[in-house]
N, C-alpha and C positions, 0 to 999 in steps of 0.2 A: 090769499096770503099762502096757502101751501103750494099753490102753483109757481108763485114767485120763488119762494124758498127752494122748491125743486129745481128750478132754473138756476139759480146761484150756486147750488151745490153741484149741479152739472157743469157748470162753467169753470168751477173751482178743480173739479176734477180733471177736466181736459187741460187746464194750466199745469197742474201737477205732473200730469203724465208727460206733457210737453218738455216740462224741466227736467224731469227724470230721464227723459229720452235725450236731451241735450246733454245732460251730465254724463250719461253712458257713452254718448258719441265721442264727448270730450275726452275721456279716459282713453279712448283708442287713437287719438291724435298723435302720431309719433313726434319726437323732438326733431326739429328742424335745424340743421348745421348751417350757420351762416358764416361766410369766410370773407375777408377783407385781404386781397394778395398784394405784396409789395415785393416784387422779384421772388426770392425765396423765403421772405419773411411773411407769416400769415397770422392774422388777429382772428380769433375765432369767438363767436356768440351763438347763443341758442335762441331759437324762437319756440315757446313753450305754451301750452294751455294756462288759461287763468287759473290760479288757486282758488280753492274753496275751503275757507277756513273752520274749523271745528268750533263749536259753540263752547266757550268757557276756556279755552286754550290760548297760548299765545298767537301773535300774528303767523299766518303760514309762510312759509319760505322754501325755495329751491336750494339744495345744495348738489355740486356738479362734481362729475368725474368724466374726464376726457382721455380717450384713446388717441394719440395722434399718428397713428400708422406707422411709424418707424422705431417703435419700442420706447418712445417717450410718452409721458402722460401728465395730466394737471388736474388739480382739484379746484382751480380757480374758475369764476364765472366767466371771465373773457381773457383766456390765456392768448400769449404770442408765442409763437415758435419759429425758429429757423431750422429749415430742412438741409442737411449737408449735401444732399445729391439729389439729382433730377430722378423723374419717376411719376408715379400715380400711387398716392397714399390714401388708404381708406379711413377716414375719421369718423370715430363714434362718440357719441354724447350720451352719457347715463344721468339723467336728472332725477332726485330724489325729492318727493314732495313731503316737506315736514309740517306736522301740524295740519295736514289736508285730508278731506274724507274720501278722496279717490285713489286711483291707482297711479304709479308713477308713468310718465308718457314712454311709450315703447321706442326703442332705439332703432334708427335707420342709419346705415354707414352712408357716408358721403364721400366719393372720390374726390381727392384734391391734386392737381396735376402740377408738378414743379419742373419748370424748363430751364431753371439756371442754377448752376452748382456753385457753392461757397467754398472760401477756404476752410480747412479745418479749424474747428474751434476746440479749444481746450475744454474738457469736460469739468463742470463745477460739482462739488458735492451736492446731492440732491436733498440731504437732510432726512432721507428715508429710513437710514439704519440708525434709529434713536436708541437702539438697545445695545448697540456696539458689537454685535455679531456680524456673521458674513451671509446670513439669511434673515429675511423678514418678509411678513405679509400684510396687507391691509386689505380690507374689503370696502367697496363703495357704498355699501348699506347693509344694515342689520338684516338678516334672513326673514322673510315674510312669505307665508304660504302663497304659492301661485306667482311669484315674482322672480325674475333673473337677478342673479348676483355675481359681481365680478370680483376676483380675486387678483390683487399685484403680488406678484412672487419676484421679489428682488434678491439677488445673490452677487457676491463679488469674490473675487480670487485676490488673496492678499498679494501685494506687489513682492516679486523677488522668489516666487513659489512656482512649482510646475503647475501649468495650466490645465484644465479639464476636470471633470468631474460627473457626478450623477445627482439627479433630484428625484426624490420620492414624495408624491402627494397622497396622504391618506385622509379619507374622510368616511362617514356615515358609521357612527361608532355602534359597536354591537350592543351597547347598554340600552339602545332604542329597539323596539321590535320592528320598526318600518325604515326604510330608506328615506333621508331627508332630501337627499341632492342626486342629481344626475348631471354627468358631465356634458355641457353643450359643446363648448369648443375651446381649444388651447390656441391662443395665437402668439407664436414665438418669433423672434426678430433676429437671434444670435446663432443661428444654425441649431438651435435646441431640436432633437430629434426624439420623438417618443418611442420608447422601446418596451417589449414585454418586461415585466417586473422581474422575472426570474433570471433574465440576462444581467442584473445588476451583479450577480455571483462571478460574472466572467471578469470583473475588474477587481476581484479580491484574490488573494493567494488560492491557487486551486486546491480544492477539497470537495469531496463528496459529502452532501448533506441529506438528510432526510426530512421532507417537510410535507405534511400531509395536505396543507393548504394549496400546494401546487401538484397534487396527486401523485408523488413519489419522488425518488431522487433527482436533484438537481446537480449537474456537473458543469464546473466551470467551463467556459468556452475556452477552446485552445488558441491562444495568441502567443505574442512575444513574451508577455508576463507570466504565462502559464509554464513556460520552461525554465524561468530563472529559479534557481534554489533559493529558499529563504530561511533565515534564522529561525530557530525554534521559538525565539520570542515573539517573530513576527507571525508565525503561524498562530500562536496562542492568541495574540491581540487580535488576529482575525477571526478566529473563532469566537472571541467575545463580541466582535463587530457583528458576525452572522447571527448570533444569539439575540443581539439586541434588535436587530431588523426584524428578526421574526416574531419577537415580542410584541413590537410596536404594530406590525402588520396584523398580529392575531387579535387586536383590540378594535379593528376597524374591518368594515364589509368591501370597501373599495379602495384601490389604490391604482396610481398611475406612475409612471417612471419615465425621465427623459435623460438623455446624454447631453451633457453641455461641452461639446466639442469646441465651440467658438468661445469659450470663457477667456477673457482677456486679463492678464494680471493688472490689478490695482483700478479695474473700471467697474463701474455699477452697471449690471444688466437686469432686465425686467422682462417678465413673460406675464401673460394675461390669461387667466382661465375663467370661462363662465360656466357657473353651475346654476341649473333650473331647479327650484325647489319642486319637489313632487306633489301630486295631489295629496297623498296620504301623509305628508309632512305632519309632524307632531303639532297638535293645535295649542299646546300649553304654552302660554306666552311667558312662563317662568322658566322654561327649559332653556338650558344653556348648552351648546352643541360645541364640540372641538374639531378643528381642522389642523392636522399637523403636516409640516413640511420638513424633509430631511436633506441636509446637503453633504454630500460625500465626495469630498476632492480626491482626485488621483493621486495628489502628492502624499506620500506615506508619512511626510513630517505633520500634516494637518489631521486634526481630528475630525470626525464628522460633528456637524453642528444640526440641532433640532430646534424648530420654532413652532409652538402652538398658539393658536389664536382661539381665544374664547368668543362665542357669538351668541347672543340671545335672541331667541325667536320673539319676533314681535307682531302684535295685531296693527299697528300703526308706526309711522316713522317719527318717533319723538327722541330728539337727541339728548334729553333729560332724562335718564332712567335708572332705576336700582335693580340690581340682580343678585340672587343668592346662588352660590355655586353648589351643586349637587344639591338641589332642593328637594329631591325625593329620598328618603332616609329609611334605613332598616330599623324597625322599632326595637328590635332584640337587642342591638348593640348600641343604642342611644341612652346616654347618662349625662350625669354633670361634666364629664370629661370631653364629650362631644364637641368638636370645634367647627362652628359655622363661619363660612367666609362671605361677606357682602362686598359689592363693588358697587359705588354710585358714580355715574358718569354725568357730567354737566356740560353745557356749552352756552356761551354768551351770545344769544341770537339777536342782540340790540344794535343799535347804530353808534354806540360809543363804547369805550372801554369801561370794565368794571373794577373797581379798586378793592371791594369787599365782596366776599360770597359766603354765605351763611347757608349751611346745610343741615337743616333739621330732620331727624330720623326718628320715627316712633319705634320703640322697643317693645316686641310682644311681652306679655306677661311671664312667659315661662323662661324667658332669656335674662342671663344676669348681667345688667349693664356695667357693674364694676369689673367686668372680666374682659371688657373691650380692649384689644390691642391693635394698634395702627400698624399696617403692613406696608402700604405705599400710598403715594400721593401725587399728584400732578396740579399745579406746578409745585416744586419741591420747595419746602419752607422749614426754617427751624421751628420748635415749639416757642410760642410766644412768652412762656415764662423764662425763657433764656435768652430772648431777642433784645437788642438794643433799641432804642427809641427810633421809631419809624421804619424799622426793618420788617422785610416780608415774612410773616411767621403765620403758623397755624394755632389756633385756640381750640381747645376740646372742652366742653362743657357737657357733664352728665348730670341729669335730673333723674327723678323717680322713674318716668315712663318714656324718656327720650334722650337723645343725645345730639348736641350741635357741634358740627365741625366748621370753624370759622376761620377763612382766609382773610387776613388783614394786610394792609399795604402791599397789595399785588396789583399788577397791572394785566388784565385779561381782555385782550381785543374782542370786539363785536363782530359777528358776521357780516352785518350791513356796514361796518365802519369804512370810510373812504381810505383806500391805500392798503386795506387787509386783503391779503390773496392766499395766504397759508391758512386753511381752515383749522389745521392742527393746533395753531396758535390760540385759537378761541375755545379750546376744549380743555377740561380737567377732570380728575376722577379722585375718589378716596376709596380705599381698600382697606377693610379691617376685619378681624376675627372676634367672635363672641361664643361664650358658652352657655349652655342650659343652667339655670338656677338650681333645678333640682331634677329628679326623674320627670320628664314632661308627660302630661296627659295626651293620648293618642288622638289628637285633633289637629287639624290645621292651624297655622299661625301666620300672620302677615306683617309685613313692614313696608312702610311708604315714607318717602321723602319731599319735604317741601324746601325748595331752593329760592333762596333771594339774593339777586344780584344788586348790590348796593341797596338804595331805598324802593327798587321797584316792587311791584305786586309779586308774591311768590309763585313759583312754578311748581305744580304738583306732579309728581312722577308717577308711573305705574304702581301697582301692588304687587310686591314680591311674596309670593305664599310658599311657605315650607309645608311639605306634606310628608306623611310616612307610609310607606308602602303596606299593603293589606297583610302580606305574609300569610303563612299557614300554619295553623295550630292543631295537629292531631290530638286525639284524646282517647280515652279508654273509659269505659262504663260498666259497672257491675251492679245489678239490680235484682230486686225480688218482688215478683207481682202477685197480688191477691185479687181474686175477682169477687165483687160485691154481690149479695145475692144468691149464694151458692145453694144447689139442690141438696146438698147434705147426704143423706142416706142413699139417694138413687145415684149419685154421683160422687165418689170419693176421690179426694186428691186433685180433682180439675180444678179448684180454685186458686192454686199456687203454682208458681213456676219461678225458676232461676234463669236469669238471663245474662248474657255478656255481649257488650257491643263495642263500637267505635264510633267517633265523631270526627268531622272535620269543621273548621270555622277560621275566619281571620285571627291573626294572632293578636291578643291582649285588646280586643275591639273596646273602645270608650263607651258608648252607648248602643245604639241599635246595630244589629248583624244579623246576618243569616247563617244557619247551621244546618249541616247534613248529618245525619245519623243511620247507623246499620248495626241491627240486633240478630243474636241468633239464640232462641230459646232452646236449651241443650236438656233441661229437667223438667218438660211439660208431661207429665203423666197421670192418667186417671183411671179407674175402674167404673164400669156401668152396668147396672142391673137391667137384663132384657125381659126375662119371663120366669115363671115358675109353675111347674106341672106336678099335680097330687096323685097319690095312689100307684097302685102296680107292685109286682113281686119279682124277685130275681134270686139267682143261686150264685153264691160265691164259696168255693172251697167245699163244695158239697153241702153247703148249709143255705137253709131257706131264710131269706130276709124279706121284710115288708119294707117297701119304699114309701115313705113318708111324703117327700116332696123332691123334684128335682129343679135346681135354680140354674139358669143360664146367665153368664155375666161376660162383658168384654173388658179386657184389659188394653187399653190404647195408649201407645207411646207416640208423641208427636215431636218432630223437630221442625221449628218454624223460622222463618226469616222474616224480620220486619224492617222496612226502610221508611226513614223520614226523608223525603225528597224536599220538603219546604217547611221550614220552622223560621219564625221571627223570634229573635230573642232580644231582649232589652236590659242592660246593666243599670240599675238604679243608682249603684255606686259601686265602690271595690268589692262589697261583701254581699249585695243582694241582686239577684237577676231574676227575671220572669221571662216566660216563653210560651208560645202557642204554635201549633201547626198541625199538619195532617201526616197520617200514618197508613201504610199499606201492608198488611200481614199476610203471608201466604205459607201453607205447610209443604216444607220441602218433601217430606216422607212422613206417612202414617202408617205405623206397625199395630195391626189389630189381632189379637188372640182371643178366640171364643172358647170359654172354660164352661164345663158342665161339672156342677157340684151336686152330688146326690146324699141326701140324708135319709138313713134307713134304720130299722130296728130289726131284731132276729126274731123268729117264730115264738122262741120261748121267753121272750121280754126282755132279752139282752139290751143295755143301754144303746141307744143308736150311735151309728158310725157315720163318718162322712168320707165319700170317696170324690176326687177330682180329677178330671182328665180335660184334655183338648179336643174339641169339636173341629176347629178351623184355626188356621193362620193365614193371614194376607197382609201384603204391603202396597200402599198406593203412594203414587208421586205427585207433586204439585197440584194440590186439591185446596179448595175454600180459601178463596182470596177474600180477604175481610177488610175494608177500609176503616179508618179510625179518625177521630179528631182528638186533640189533647190540649191541655194548659198546665203549666207546671211552675213551682216555686223553687229557687236554688239558694242555698246559703254557703258562705265559704269564700275562697279566692276564685271568684266568678270570671275572672279576666284571663287569668292563667294560674294553674297551680289545681290544688284538691278542692273540692266542694261537695254536698250532699244536697239532694233534692227530693222532692215529691211530685208526682204527676197523676192527674186524673185522665183516664181515657175513656172514650165511648166507641164501641165497636158497633158497625152498623148491620153486619150480615155475618150471623145472627146478632141481635142486639143484646149486648152485654156492657157492663161497666166494670173498670179495674183501677186500681190503685197500684201505682208503682213507685217503690223507694229505691233510690240509687246513691251511689257514690261515684264520683267522675274525677278524671286528673286529666287537665289541659297541659300539652306540653309547649 
């Protein structure tokens, strides 16, 4: 029986290894571009590895992004494109595997050779500029560690204006310790030329500015514009523009600039930037990163425009997600008025349209559900309480621990619906703000959404977790120590000492935390009896005296340094805390004064007198390293503010016990 069981387990292991090997191999298979050419009209499709669904998730599917090699692009599964000119075009397919447990298929460009030239075709609005501005961005997928992401940067020059301008791309915010992206490649099709960032000043009125970010003064390039006198108002406007640019650049580690010499008035133009996520990319899948683009037209009548794209770092590609903006907060400045911004994105991934979308969100206990304010939505609807019958509307239902945003009477196409090519039409979102109900406890809090399309099973999103930064809380400590089991007569004063110290800990910790302390014992002095000698005679001022005894004492003054490198503390509540840890004490300096005290009587019986004098003085440094362990109890405002405590310490070399009573104040 054992032999058969071993054989079966061996076969299962071989099969599982084979499946894992095949899965790993499948992840490396590139997306294959298929092209059906008809003169200069090409229909594209992709050959992709089979999807592997995640247990409990909706059915997996691919979403598509095509770069067609001439500045055009598509998010359709099988796009058609007419090339206006002959030539060879590099076509790229970026497929994203939604609800799949593997990696997206690698991208491999395919050259498409067009031999026939067509007549010019009037360009139609692409629908890309949904915000109404002249610059926007889209990403083919949310950033995931170890994957490539493509930014589509679109800009347009308003008709009837001077053409040309500059484009500035900013990424890798300084709020994160690490760089999240590296620039892979920028693919331009309209004479966009990458230039050094500091050359942007060449296209502003001439002025000398100082900016440490560029290592010194930046001078405007000498060109035709540099010699034209400008009104004072234009110069002032330009100084404001420079200040704005420097401020924006100061919040990011990386920036790249392009000159848009080929910008055509009234035309939509696009460039594509590949960003490779770095190995050290932040792994927090609740983090939201910003990428900003600035479009600065050469026409002085046009104001610069900024577009900032928020991207949530993800562990897997799920089109339905919830994210909390600025999810890491400073607890010092968090109170009832602190405003939190949530955004819930959803996408109908089904085969048919959805008429109703119910988004249920769990509200953490520390948040005030009655403070919810709706900021934005897609599709845009009126409130249901003001809608006429069968009008598209949004209903908001708040319960004790949740909120429901219900889109009613809408038409949201499905990704797999026949005839649906615009994936943006299958998406929507809700954006709202909410306040804390009271000063929150310093613990993480999580929200999660369940999205129901019509009567289908709910789609559960990721958990969006809000956290508080640890912060630092310095403190001061003043204490009085008493040694237990003092030797009394032989050693006076050595059982007491006054100590001042400092501590460092996380700010206002809720329960368990680590704390470091450093103390200096400034009044640690004692007197120690050494020996007594009897008998003897002496002469003082021509008078004879009989020496009764001579006592030798040592007066010792010690300056100590005590460090607590390791201490674990636990706050039972806001008023009681306990702790335990280890301490290392070292004598920084020890001053020893040896004193001779002589007690004597005169030969005629005069009452005895005492004379005192120094036999020796010496100072030693850095002596007597003495480790200790301790436990203590603290009462008061133990998280932050004043508190009092009592600590029991056990020193090991030499062995002794002490009680330390102290007051502290954490800032």
